[in-house]
MDTraj code that builds the backbone (N, CA, C; nanometers):
import mdtraj as md
import numpy as np

residues = "MET THR ASP GLN PRO ARG PRO SER VAL ILE PHE VAL CYS VAL HIS ASN ALA GLY ARG SER GLN MET ALA ALA GLY PHE MET THR ALA LEU SER GLY GLY ALA VAL GLU VAL ARG SER ALA GLY SER ALA PRO ALA ALA SER ILE ASN PRO VAL ALA VAL GLN ALA MET ALA GLU VAL GLY ILE ASP LEU SER ALA GLU THR PRO LYS VAL LEU SER PRO ALA ALA VAL GLN ALA SER ASP ALA VAL ILE THR MET GLY CYS GLY ASP ALA CYS PRO TYR TYR PRO GLY LYS ARG TYR GLU ASP TRP VAL LEU GLU ASP PRO ALA GLY GLN GLY ILE GLU ALA VAL ARG PRO ILE ARG ASP GLU ILE ARG GLY ARG VAL GLU ALA LEU LEU ALA ASP LEU LEU GLY ASP ALA ARG GLY".split()
xyz = np.array([
    [3.4696, 0.7515, 10.6013],
    [3.6109, 0.7342, 10.6314],
    [3.6644, 0.8614, 10.6963],
    [3.7514, 0.8444, 10.7920],
    [3.8100, 0.9612, 10.8575],
    [3.9480, 0.9874, 10.7998],
    [3.9998, 1.1053, 10.8314],
    [4.1346, 1.1408, 10.7883],
    [4.2387, 1.1037, 10.8932],
    [4.1964, 1.0374, 10.9991],
    [4.2899, 1.0006, 11.1042],
    [4.3907, 0.8989, 11.0521],
    [4.5170, 0.9144, 11.0943],
    [4.6151, 0.8134, 11.0546],
    [4.5816, 0.6794, 11.1188],
    [4.6265, 0.5734, 11.0550],
    [4.5996, 0.4415, 11.1113],
    [4.6817, 0.4223, 11.2386],
    [4.6265, 0.3488, 11.3339],
    [4.7008, 0.3252, 11.4573],
    [4.8257, 0.2420, 11.4298],
    [4.9248, 0.2561, 11.5166],
    [5.0485, 0.1806, 11.4995],
    [5.0836, 0.1107, 11.6301],
    [5.1459, -0.0055, 11.6155],
    [5.1838, -0.0855, 11.7321],
    [5.3230, -0.1430, 11.7087],
    [5.3993, -0.1537, 11.8169],
    [5.5283, -0.2219, 11.8102],
    [5.5268, -0.3338, 11.9137],
    [5.5694, -0.4515, 11.8706],
    [5.5816, -0.5676, 11.9581],
    [5.7299, -0.5865, 11.9893],
    [5.7623, -0.5933, 12.1176],
    [5.9024, -0.5986, 12.1586],
    [5.9276, -0.7165, 12.2509],
    [6.0296, -0.7969, 12.2194],
    [6.0818, -0.8965, 12.3127],
    [6.2338, -0.8909, 12.3046],
    [6.3016, -0.9698, 12.3810],
    [6.4467, -0.9585, 12.3878],
    [6.5120, -0.9876, 12.2537],
    [6.4821, -1.1028, 12.1945],
    [6.5529, -1.1456, 12.0744],
    [6.4810, -1.1150, 11.9431],
    [6.3541, -1.0734, 11.9493],
    [6.2751, -1.0457, 11.8296],
    [6.2814, -1.1644, 11.7338],
    [6.2732, -1.2844, 11.7917],
    [6.2871, -1.4063, 11.7122],
    [6.1689, -1.5005, 11.7272],
    [6.0788, -1.4739, 11.8207],
    [5.9678, -1.5650, 11.8461],
    [5.8391, -1.4902, 11.8737],
    [5.8157, -1.4574, 12.0012],
    [5.6881, -1.3981, 12.0431],
    [5.6535, -1.2703, 11.9684],
    [5.7468, -1.1758, 11.9632],
    [5.7155, -1.0477, 11.8983],
    [5.6946, -1.0655, 11.7482],
    [5.7675, -1.1573, 11.6869],
    [5.7482, -1.1829, 11.5437],
    [5.6130, -1.2483, 11.5177],
    [5.5728, -1.3430, 11.6044],
    [5.4411, -1.4058, 11.5870],
    [5.3308, -1.3026, 11.6051],
    [5.3439, -1.2162, 11.7061],
    [5.2425, -1.1134, 11.7303],
    [5.2331, -1.0180, 11.6112],
    [5.3485, -0.9762, 11.5590],
    [5.3480, -0.8866, 11.4435],
    [5.2861, -0.9553, 11.3219],
    [5.3160, -1.0830, 11.3039],
    [5.2573, -1.1579, 11.1927],
    [5.1059, -1.1642, 11.2016],
    [5.0559, -1.1931, 11.3225],
    [4.9100, -1.1970, 11.3409],
    [4.8490, -1.0597, 11.3187],
    [4.9091, -0.9541, 11.3754],
    [4.8514, -0.8202, 11.3620],
    [4.8498, -0.7773, 11.2159],
    [4.9558, -0.8057, 11.1428],
    [4.9612, -0.7708, 11.0014],
    [4.8516, -0.8444, 10.9247],
    [4.8391, -0.9745, 10.9478],
    [4.7409, -1.0553, 10.8756],
    [4.5974, -1.0190, 10.9148],
    [4.5719, -1.0056, 11.0436],
    [4.4347, -0.9839, 11.0909],
    [4.3850, -0.8414, 11.0682],
    [4.4761, -0.7437, 11.0652],
    [4.4329, -0.6042, 11.0484],
    [4.4110, -0.5688, 10.9014],
    [4.4654, -0.6502, 10.8115],
    [4.4490, -0.6214, 10.6696],
    [4.5033, -0.4850, 10.6291],
    [4.6072, -0.4401, 10.6978],
    [4.6661, -0.3109, 10.6661],
    [4.6076, -0.1941, 10.7431],
    [4.5093, -0.2189, 10.8283],
    [4.4461, -0.1108, 10.9043],
    [4.5333, -0.0620, 11.0192],
    [4.6359, -0.1409, 11.0546],
    [4.7261, -0.1040, 11.1632],
    [4.8688, -0.1110, 11.1107],
    [4.9474, -0.0094, 11.1431],
    [5.0904, -0.0119, 11.1100],
    [5.1598, -0.0973, 11.2148],
    [5.2378, -0.1968, 11.1704],
    [5.2947, -0.2964, 11.2613],
    [5.4471, -0.2944, 11.2558],
    [5.5080, -0.2936, 11.3753],
    [5.6530, -0.3047, 11.3874],
    [5.6838, -0.4116, 11.4912],
    [5.8046, -0.4670, 11.4832],
    [5.8530, -0.5530, 11.5915],
    [6.0024, -0.5304, 11.6053],
    [6.0526, -0.5529, 11.7260],
    [6.1948, -0.5305, 11.7513],
    [6.2358, -0.6035, 11.8776],
    [6.3673, -0.6097, 11.8986],
    [6.4205, -0.6748, 12.0171],
    [6.5273, -0.5908, 12.0832],
    [6.5380, -0.6023, 12.2149],
    [6.6403, -0.5275, 12.2871],
    [6.7785, -0.5872, 12.2632],
    [6.7850, -0.7171, 12.2312],
    [6.9103, -0.7857, 12.1957],
    [6.8770, -0.8857, 12.0858],
    [6.8571, -0.8381, 11.9617],
    [6.8078, -0.9243, 11.8548],
    [6.8957, -1.0468, 11.8287],
    [6.8290, -1.1559, 11.7993],
    [6.8974, -1.2802, 11.7624],
    [6.9474, -1.2678, 11.6184],
    [7.0239, -1.3669, 11.5753],
    [7.0740, -1.3679, 11.4382],
    [6.9640, -1.4023, 11.3385],
    [6.8650, -1.4810, 11.3819],
    [6.7573, -1.5214, 11.2915],
    [6.6328, -1.5549, 11.3728],
    [6.5217, -1.5669, 11.3027],
    [6.3954, -1.6023, 11.3686],
    [6.3977, -1.7489, 11.4084],
    [6.3334, -1.7791, 11.5193],
    [6.3187, -1.9161, 11.5685],
    [6.2447, -1.9978, 11.4620],
    [6.3086, -2.1029, 11.4081],
    [6.2434, -2.1810, 11.3018],
    [6.1155, -2.2503, 11.3482],
    [6.1043, -2.2809, 11.4767],
    [5.9814, -2.3423, 11.5267],
    [5.8678, -2.2392, 11.5278],
    [5.8983, -2.1136, 11.5565],
    [5.7971, -2.0074, 11.5491],
    [5.7502, -1.9909, 11.4046],
    [5.8440, -1.9963, 11.3107],
    [5.8083, -1.9875, 11.1682],
    [5.7168, -2.1038, 11.1311],
    [5.7520, -2.2244, 11.1763],
    [5.6712, -2.3435, 11.1474],
    [5.5315, -2.3316, 11.2081],
    [5.5241, -2.2876, 11.3332],
    [5.3941, -2.2744, 11.4008],
    [5.3042, -2.1743, 11.3296],
    [5.3613, -2.0645, 11.2837],
    [5.2811, -1.9646, 11.2134],
    [5.2400, -2.0140, 11.0746],
    [5.3276, -2.0901, 11.0088],
    [5.2932, -2.1459, 10.8776],
    [5.1713, -2.2377, 10.8890],
    [5.1576, -2.3053, 11.0019],
    [5.0426, -2.3935, 11.0239],
    [4.9103, -2.3180, 11.0208],
    [4.9126, -2.1879, 11.0515],
    [4.7902, -2.1076, 11.0492],
    [4.7897, -2.0095, 10.9316],
    [4.8770, -2.0370, 10.8339],
    [4.8733, -1.9604, 10.7094],
    [4.9469, -1.8282, 10.7103],
    [5.0367, -1.8073, 10.8048],
    [5.1129, -1.6819, 10.8104],
    [5.2602, -1.7145, 10.7914],
    [5.3199, -1.6541, 10.6897],
    [5.4585, -1.6825, 10.6528],
    [5.5534, -1.5804, 10.7148],
    [5.6354, -1.6262, 10.8091],
    [5.7360, -1.5398, 10.8705],
    [5.8759, -1.5688, 10.8178],
    [5.8875, -1.6544, 10.7186],
    [6.0191, -1.7011, 10.6757],
    [6.1103, -1.5900, 10.6239],
    [6.0552, -1.4806, 10.5752],
    [6.1380, -1.3724, 10.5222],
    [6.1695, -1.2664, 10.6284],
    [6.1129, -1.2791, 10.7478],
    [6.1346, -1.1789, 10.8530],
    [6.2731, -1.1952, 10.9152],
    [6.3261, -1.0858, 10.9671],
    [6.4541, -1.0893, 11.0374],
    [6.4418, -1.0110, 11.1679],
    [6.5125, -1.0531, 11.2708],
    [6.5115, -0.9762, 11.3967],
    [6.5683, -0.8362, 11.3747],
    [6.5051, -0.7389, 11.4398],
    [6.5449, -0.5995, 11.4270],
    [6.5764, -0.5421, 11.5650],
    [6.6685, -0.4479, 11.5699],
    [6.7063, -0.3861, 11.6962],
    [6.6018, -0.2807, 11.7348],
    [6.5713, -0.2760, 11.8626],
    [6.4762, -0.1791, 11.9161],
    [6.5398, -0.0405, 11.9144],
    [6.4689, 0.0555, 11.8580],
    [6.5190, 0.1932, 11.8570],
    [6.4173, 0.2846, 11.9245],
    [6.4670, 0.3881, 11.9917],
    [6.3731, 0.4850, 12.0506],
    [6.2791, 0.5443, 11.9458],
    [6.3268, 0.5646, 11.8233],
    [6.2427, 0.6220, 11.7176],
    [6.1247, 0.5322, 11.6854],
    [6.1472, 0.3994, 11.6841],
    [6.0381, 0.3058, 11.6548],
    [5.9324, 0.3104, 11.7645],
    [5.9771, 0.3240, 11.8886],
    [5.8814, 0.3341, 11.9996],
    [5.8058, 0.4653, 11.9905],
    [5.8774, 0.5738, 11.9640],
    [5.8118, 0.7047, 11.9531],
    [5.7090, 0.7079, 11.8416],
    [5.7331, 0.6335, 11.7342],
    [5.6432, 0.6331, 11.6181],
    [5.5219, 0.5431, 11.6381],
    [5.5148, 0.4716, 11.7508],
    [5.4066, 0.3759, 11.7743],
    [5.3080, 0.4290, 11.8765],
    [5.1797, 0.4001, 11.8537],
    [5.0757, 0.4379, 11.9499],
    [5.0728, 0.3416, 12.0677],
    [5.0935, 0.2126, 12.0386],
    [5.0896, 0.1087, 12.1419],
    [5.2227, 0.0347, 12.1418],
    [5.2759, 0.0123, 12.2609],
    [5.4025, -0.0588, 12.2782],
    [5.3718, -0.1847, 12.3590],
    [5.3849, -0.3005, 12.2944],
    [5.3547, -0.4274, 12.3586],
    [5.4862, -0.4980, 12.3873],
    [5.5175, -0.5143, 12.5156],
    [5.6419, -0.5789, 12.5542],
    [5.6146, -0.7223, 12.5985],
    [5.7139, -0.8059, 12.5770],
    [5.7028, -0.9475, 12.6095],
    [5.8342, -0.9914, 12.6729],
    [5.8553, -0.9482, 12.7951],
    [5.9735, -0.9922, 12.8671],
    [6.1000, -0.9144, 12.8381],
    [6.0895, -0.7921, 12.7873],
    [6.2129, -0.7171, 12.7616],
    [6.2501, -0.6294, 12.8795],
    [6.1642, -0.6233, 12.9795],
    [6.1972, -0.5532, 13.1036],
    [6.2304, -0.4070, 13.0840],
    [6.3354, -0.3632, 13.1516],
    [6.3713, -0.2220, 13.1508],
    [6.4402, -0.1776, 13.0235],
    [6.4637, -0.2686, 12.9304],
    [6.5316, -0.2323, 12.8057],
    [6.4424, -0.1500, 12.7142],
    [6.3112, -0.1495, 12.7393],
    [6.2201, -0.0749, 12.6535],
    [6.2160, 0.0709, 12.6966],
    [6.2407, 0.1630, 12.6031],
    [6.2315, 0.3048, 12.6384],
    [6.0869, 0.3424, 12.6692],
    [6.0682, 0.4353, 12.7605],
    [5.9347, 0.4793, 12.7997],
    [5.9123, 0.6221, 12.7524],
    [5.7999, 0.6441, 12.6865],
    [5.7619, 0.7776, 12.6442],
    [5.6214, 0.8062, 12.6944],
    [5.6008, 0.9177, 12.7636],
    [5.4662, 0.9523, 12.8104],
    [5.3690, 0.9619, 12.6930],
    [5.2457, 0.9222, 12.7182],
    [5.1417, 0.9319, 12.6168],
    [5.1291, 0.8088, 12.5293],
    [5.2202, 0.7152, 12.5443],
    [5.2113, 0.5898, 12.4691],
    [5.1326, 0.4895, 12.5519],
    [5.0673, 0.4021, 12.4847],
    [4.9972, 0.2922, 12.5519],
    [5.0958, 0.1762, 12.5663],
    [5.1182, 0.1333, 12.6887],
    [5.2098, 0.0217, 12.7150],
    [5.1322, -0.0960, 12.7704],
    [5.1623, -0.2137, 12.7202],
    [5.1097, -0.3387, 12.7764],
    [5.2255, -0.4363, 12.7845],
    [5.2332, -0.5098, 12.8935],
    [5.3341, -0.6145, 12.9048],
    [5.2613, -0.7476, 12.9037],
    [5.2856, -0.8246, 12.7994],
    [5.2234, -0.9557, 12.7855],
    [5.3176, -1.0606, 12.8425],
    [5.2735, -1.1276, 12.9470],
    [5.3531, -1.2343, 13.0059],
    [5.3231, -1.3619, 12.9289],
    [5.4211, -1.4044, 12.8509],
    [5.4069, -1.5218, 12.7645],
    [5.5299, -1.6096, 12.7793],
    [5.5088, -1.7386, 12.7707],
    [5.6215, -1.8304, 12.7733],
    [5.7097, -1.8065, 12.6504],
    [5.8394, -1.8192, 12.6685],
    [5.9341, -1.7983, 12.5596],
    [5.9426, -1.9260, 12.4756],
    [5.9202, -1.9175, 12.3442],
    [5.9272, -2.0370, 12.2605],
    [6.0702, -2.0833, 12.2298],
    [6.1703, -2.0060, 12.2689],
    [6.3096, -2.0411, 12.2380],
    [6.3437, -2.1792, 12.2924],
    [6.4006, -2.2628, 12.2063],
    [6.4458, -2.3950, 12.2471],
    [6.3350, -2.4970, 12.2667],
    [6.2120, -2.4623, 12.2341],
    [6.0990, -2.5530, 12.2544],
    [6.0553, -2.6140, 12.1211],
    [5.9932, -2.7291, 12.1299],
    [5.9406, -2.7968, 12.0120],
    [5.8057, -2.7409, 11.9715],
    [5.7583, -2.7856, 11.8572],
    [5.6329, -2.7361, 11.8007],
    [5.5143, -2.7587, 11.8944],
    [5.5117, -2.8701, 11.9664],
    [5.3990, -2.8980, 12.0576],
    [5.3897, -2.7929, 12.1679],
    [5.5042, -2.7405, 12.2124],
    [5.5049, -2.6375, 12.3168],
    [5.4794, -2.4983, 12.2589],
    [5.5160, -2.4779, 12.1337],
    [5.5018, -2.3457, 12.0730],
    [5.3586, -2.3183, 12.0267],
    [5.2848, -2.4208, 11.9880],
    [5.1467, -2.3994, 11.9405],
    [5.0593, -2.3265, 12.0426],
    [5.0589, -2.3680, 12.1715],
    [4.9748, -2.2937, 12.2662],
    [5.0213, -2.1491, 12.2874],
    [5.1519, -2.1237, 12.2772],
    [5.2027, -1.9862, 12.2873],
    [5.1495, -1.9061, 12.1692],
    [5.1589, -1.9648, 12.0507],
    [5.1078, -1.9003, 11.9284],
    [4.9597, -1.8671, 11.9445],
    [4.8825, -1.9633, 11.9940],
    [4.7379, -1.9435, 12.0052],
    [4.7034, -1.8363, 12.1084],
    [4.7810, -1.8295, 12.2180],
    [4.7586, -1.7248, 12.3176],
    [4.7919, -1.5883, 12.2579],
    [4.8999, -1.5809, 12.1822],
    [4.9369, -1.4548, 12.1171],
    [4.8256, -1.4108, 12.0222],
    [4.7698, -1.5053, 11.9455],
    [4.6620, -1.4698, 11.8523],
    [4.5435, -1.4079, 11.9275],
    [4.5035, -1.4685, 12.0381],
    [4.3916, -1.4149, 12.1155],
    [4.4189, -1.2747, 12.1671],
    [4.5409, -1.2521, 12.2135],
    [4.5760, -1.1186, 12.2633],
    [4.5803, -1.0166, 12.1500],
    [4.6323, -1.0571, 12.0345],
    [4.6374, -0.9674, 11.9190],
    [4.4959, -0.9336, 11.8724],
    [4.4066, -1.0315, 11.8705],
    [4.2682, -1.0051, 11.8292],
    [4.2030, -0.9023, 11.9212],
    [4.2248, -0.9154, 12.0521],
    [4.1675, -0.8199, 12.1482],
    [4.2288, -0.6812, 12.1293],
    [4.3603, -0.6756, 12.1106],
    [4.4281, -0.5478, 12.0889],
    [4.3795, -0.4826, 11.9596],
    [4.3665, -0.5611, 11.8551],
    [4.3198, -0.5087, 11.7269],
    [4.1810, -0.4481, 11.7397],
    [4.0915, -0.5181, 11.8053],
    [3.9561, -0.4660, 11.8247],
    [3.9593, -0.3339, 11.9018],
    [4.0454, -0.3284, 12.0007],
    [4.0580, -0.2070, 12.0820],
    [4.1188, -0.0915, 12.0004],
    [4.2246, -0.1202, 11.9260],
    [4.2891, -0.0154, 11.8461],
    [4.1967, 0.0390, 11.7394],
    [4.1262, -0.0505, 11.6710],
    [4.0364, -0.0036, 11.5650],
    [3.9139, 0.0642, 11.6219],
    [3.8719, 0.0194, 11.7396],
    [3.7627, 0.0892, 11.8071],
    [3.8024, 0.2298, 11.8431],
    [3.9286, 0.2441, 11.8933],
    [3.9808, 0.3768, 11.9269],
    [3.9926, 0.4643, 11.8025],
    [4.0382, 0.4045, 11.6925],
    [4.0603, 0.4811, 11.5696],
    [3.9289, 0.5223, 11.5059],
    [3.8267, 0.4403, 11.5218],
    [3.6983, 0.4698, 11.4580],
    [3.6076, 0.5531, 11.5483],
    [3.6393, 0.5529, 11.6788],
    [3.5523, 0.6240, 11.7726],
    [3.5964, 0.7622, 11.7840],
])
top = md.Topology()
chain = top.add_chain()
for i, resn in enumerate(residues, 1):
    res = top.add_residue(resn, chain, resSeq=i)
    for name in ("N", "CA", "C"):
        top.add_atom(name, md.element.get_by_symbol(name[0]), res)
traj = md.Trajectory(xyz[None], top)
């Protein structure tokens, strides 16, 4: 075991009610605590998209207690990787951070049939990111 701190990631979208919450849920569940996970929105909604909660419950991840959070420069500074999902220029930029912009369909206003493929695409991207982050942390 190394003394290196665990890697950290923040998932950011506009409302922090769908995509970023699903990504954070997957990263938390799949990393088993090996990665520090945050999520936030540039203009947070009042509550999480209930269809996103339902879609994640189908794969055993409970987002029902989560709430949208406002994006802060401190949260970005505290993260090694910043994953944006359509928040555009609202995300603060800090040199030395790893930035990725994931182009994903917005689940807002969509039914469960449309949200499932978005959920599954997010899971695949999170799995790849997790492997990369843990590879970086262990290498």
